[in-house]
C-alpha positions, 0 to 999 in steps of 0.5 A, spaced: 775 734 454 775 742 451 768 745 450 770 752 447 765 750 442 759 750 446 755 755 448 750 755 454 743 751 454 739 755 448 734 756 455 739 760 460 740 756 466 739 759 472 743 766 473 749 767 478 753 773 479 760 772 478 761 773 486 756 768 487 760 762 484 765 761 489 759 760 495 752 758 495 751 762 501 752 768 504 758 768 509 757 769 516 750 769 516 745 763 518 737 761 518 735 759 525 729 756 528 729 757 536 725 754 541 719 758 545 719 755 552 713 751 555 709 757 558 712 763 554 709 767 549 713 768 542 714 775 543 717 774 550 721 769 548 725 773 542 728 776 548 732 770 550 734 769 543 738 775 543 741 773 549 742 767 547 745 768 540 749 775 543 753 769 547 756 766 540 759 772 539 753 774 534 748 778 533 740 778 530 739 780 524 732 779 523 726 776 526 720 773 522 715 775 527 709 771 523 712 765 521 714 764 529 707 766 531 704 760 527 708 755 527 710 757 535 717 758 534 722 763 533 724 764 525 731 770 525 737 771 521 743 770 525 749 774 522 757 775 525 762 779 523 768 775 527 764 767 524 763 763 519 757 761 517 759 754 518 762 756 525 755 759 527 751 753 525 755 749 529 754 753 535 747 755 534 746 746 533 750 745 539 745 750 544 739 747 547 733 752 545 736 751 537 731 747 534 735 747 527 740 752 523 742 753 516 745 757 511 742 763 508 743 760 500 743 765 495 737 763 490 736 765 483 731 766 478 729 761 472 729 764 465 733 764 460 732 767 455 677 761 436 674 762 442 673 768 446 679 773 444 682 780 446 682 785 442 690 786 444 693 787 438 699 782 439 695 777 443 696 771 438 703 772 439 702 769 445 702 761 443 702 759 449 695 762 452 691 757 445 696 751 447 693 751 454 686 752 452 685 759 456 680 762 450 675 756 451 674 758 459 674 766 457 667 764 454 665 763 461 671 767 465 676 772 464 678 772 471 675 776 477 678 782 481 676 779 487 681 774 486 688 775 487 695 772 485 703 773 488 708 774 484 716 773 487 721 776 483 724 781 481 719 786 481 713 787 477 714 795 473 708 799 473 707 796 466 701 800 461 698 793 460 699 791 467 698 797 472 690 796 471 691 789 474 696 791 479 694 791 487 699 796 489 697 797 496 700 790 497 706 791 494 713 789 497 719 790 496 723 786 501 731 790 500 729 794 506 733 796 513 729 796 519 724 796 516 725 802 512 725 801 504 733 802 502 733 807 497 738 804 494 734 799 491 727 803 490 721 800 491 717 793 489 715 796 482 723 797 480 724 791 475 731 792 473 731 785 470 724 784 466 723 777 469 717 779 474 714 783 470 714 778 464 711 773 469 706 778 471 704 779 464 702 772 462 699 771 469 694 777 468 696 782 462 689 786 462 685 783 457 681 786 451 683 794 452 686 794 445 694 795 447 700 789 448 698 783 450 693 779 454 694 774 460 691 767 461 686 772 466 684 778 463 683 782 470 685 779 476 690 782 482 697 781 482 700 783 488 708 784 486 713 782 491 720 784 489 726 779 493 731 780 489 737 787 489 738 792 483 743 787 480 736 781 480 741 775 478 742 773 484 740 774 492 740 770 498 735 766 502 733 770 507 729 776 502 725 770 499 724 768 507 722 775 509 717 775 503 714 768 506 713 772 513 709 777 509 705 773 505 703 769 511 702 775 515 698 778 509 693 772 509 692 772 516 690 780 517 686 778 511 682 772 513 677 773 507 683 774 501 683 769 495 690 768 494 689 762 488 695 762 488 704 764 489 708 764 483 716 762 485 719 763 479 725 762 482 730 757 486 737 754 488 741 749 487 744 745 493 747 739 495 742 738 501 737 731 500 730 732 500 730 729 507 736 733 510 733 740 508 726 738 511 730 739 517 733 746 514 730 753 516 728 754 508 724 748 507 721 750 514 719 757 511 716 755 505 712 748 510 709 754 514 705 757 509 703 750 506 700 749 513 695 754 512 692 751 506 690 758 503 693 758 496 698 754 491 705 755 492 707 754 483 714 753 483 718 751 476 722 744 475 729 747 473 732 749 467 739 744 468 736 738 463 736 733 470 731 729 473 728 733 478 728 731 486 734 728 483 742 728 484 744 732 478 749 726 475 753 731 472 757 738 473 754 743 470 756 742 463 757 750 461 763 751 465 760 756 470 759 752 476 751 753 477 751 746 480 755 739 481 754 734 482 750 730 487 746 737 488 738 738 488 734 743 485 730 747 490 724 748 492 722 743 486 725 738 490 722 740 496 717 733 499 711 733 503 708 739 501 700 739 500 699 745 496 706 745 491 705 744 484 712 743 481 712 745 473 716 742 467 716 747 459 715 745 453 716 748 446 710 750 441 711 743 438 709 740 444 716 737 446 720 739 452 724 746 452 731 743 451 734 745 458 727 743 462 728 739 469 723 733 468 723 727 472 716 724 476 718 730 481 715 735 475 707 735 476 705 738 469 708 741 464 706 748 461 708 753 455 716 756 457 719 756 450 719 763 446 713 766 451 711 773 448 709 778 454 709 785 458 717 787 459 720 792 464 724 799 459 728 799 464 731 792 464 735 795 459 741 798 459 739 804 454 732 805 459 728 804 452 722 806 453 719 803 447 721 796 450 715 795 453 714 787 451 719 782 449 720 774 449 723 770 454 724 762 455 725 757 462 720 754 467 720 760 469 716 762 463 712 756 464 710 757 471 705 763 471 701 759 465 699 755 471 698 760 477 694 764 471 690 758 470 690 757 478 686 763 478 682 763 472 679 757 476 677 761 483 674 766 479 669 761 477 669 758 482 671 761 488 670 757 495 674 752 491 680 750 496 687 749 494 687 742 494 681 741 489 684 746 484 691 742 484 687 736 483 683 739 478 689 742 474 694 736 475 687 731 473 686 735 467 692 735 464 693 733 457 697 727 457 697 725 449 701 732 449 707 730 453 713 731 451 718 726 449 719 720 454 726 719 453 732 725 454 735 722 448 730 722 443 731 725 437 736 729 441 740 730 433 735 732 429 732 737 433 738 741 435 740 741 428 732 744 426 733 748 432 740 752 429 738 753 422 737 761 422 744 760 426 747 755 421 745 760 416 748 766 419 755 762 420 754 762 412 753 768 410 759 770 415 764 765 411 762 767 404 763 774 407 770 772 409 770 774 416 769 766 419 774 761 415 770 755 412 767 750 417 764 742 416 757 743 419 757 735 420 763 735 423 760 741 429 754 737 429 757 730 430 762 735 436 756 736 439 754 729 440 759 726 443 760 731 447 752 731 450 753 723 450 759 724 454 755 728 459 748 726 459 750 718 458 748 717 466 741 718 464 741 713 458 739 707 463 732 711 463 727 708 457 722 712 459 717 708 462 718 708 471 720 715 471 717 720 465 712 718 462 705 720 465 706 728 465 700 731 461 700 739 458 696 744 462 689 744 460 685 749 463 678 747 460 680 741 462 681 743 468 675 748 468 670 742 467 673 738 471 673 742 478 665 744 475 663 737 476 666 735 483 664 741 486 657 741 482 656 734 485 661 734 492 666 729 488 672 728 490 679 729 485 680 721 482 687 721 485 689 725 493 695 728 488 693 728 482 698 726 477 706 727 479 710 723 473 715 727 471 716 731 464 724 728 459 728 734 458 731 732 450 737 735 453 741 740 448 747 744 448 746 750 444 752 749 437 757 755 437 762 756 433 766 762 433 762 764 439 757 768 436 752 765 440 755 767 447 754 774 445 747 774 445 746 771 451 742 775 457 739 773 462 
């Protein structure tokens, strides 16, 4: 069936450059974990690992020392100029000293496009702050410079509304060669996409400084860890593992550091089940961080309109081959992580964002549509120095609301454990603002309302003779037929079993719950908080004559 009149989702799904569409991993590379012989130190075992790798006509491109020391195994990136990834993995797994080996996957960003209030002139544009009830907590705490968060992303520009809250001394650009900066890639603040800067602003744009916006925290220390190159669209997973290695090392070297949460607004769609993933290096690196029990790991549900934690029931309907039927979204689908929080995106009308993933795997919902925040001027083609703020949408924009909330809670209760903060956030979620529990509910009505501006534009173009007359009713009917065909597999869900318990983040409720539990010594009301899902009203945006497709940036 032809789908020529359809644009990508209103909220962009996940970004790849054209070269990444054919592959989901870097060819000729593999990530591997080697055993350490009994009685041998990890450092000493590295010599035998190097020799072992050379026997299969490959070399060690990088060793992740801190992850290796923590786990008592050796994590490495292996590279060969003569063998494919498949051959490398096969030969590595056949060796008795290898625990596991896996591809060096590509990862990508997850964006699309009366209480105490600060004097920041554009603070009122940040509707998400009020939606999560942050101002009610500001009466008690506005954050603290003793609390850190880490933004693993495209970098964080040294924005005038952020610079005072950036922990520059801990900033890292993972794009290095032999430990030295590769000047082609710049440093951690060279955010050529604007994505990481936008995320950081929601977490902690400086409050009450008389300019721009404010974040969930007025005061906080943001550690920028850049994992994407100058294109900032996708990158192989070894840079993410390098970031994890750095963060684990940072926590080890600073035992008193209060790192509330790590913000991972990135992910990958892969043809690997969650149980298979537990034997993958990608998972094992995250698990090493989780095992420290020092910080929350906040990730997005993804922007494909599919059930998180379950295989997609159709191929990417945008035609861009970003995921296929049977693929799972990661790190969303990771299992067995105590400190992982999966976040879905909601719109200002308390309904699900049109393309957010949903399901039992999604822990909590947060604002993720038309989020106004700080932006990087160098992300624009014209490098416009006046473009310091922008609105973006996606689960990428929902995640930092939760990350920021975790930091705000820790500023009030600095000795709270990650588990206590996670339980308070999830138990405090507002179930009264749970999005629609059936993915199809209200689909056409909401889409027509959302496209009123577009339809008005099309009408003006028709009136000017630029476009031929077209029936909106006919086009909308075609949208409906297309969506019903693509998303028919999800009609089986009645909204009661998988998608009924997730609620909207409520920072004040979480603050009250955490305070009560700490003061009374009570534990959380449930072992893991709510683990229900968030449905998406699944929509493909109507695009007549290709008008909207030209406007999509991220």
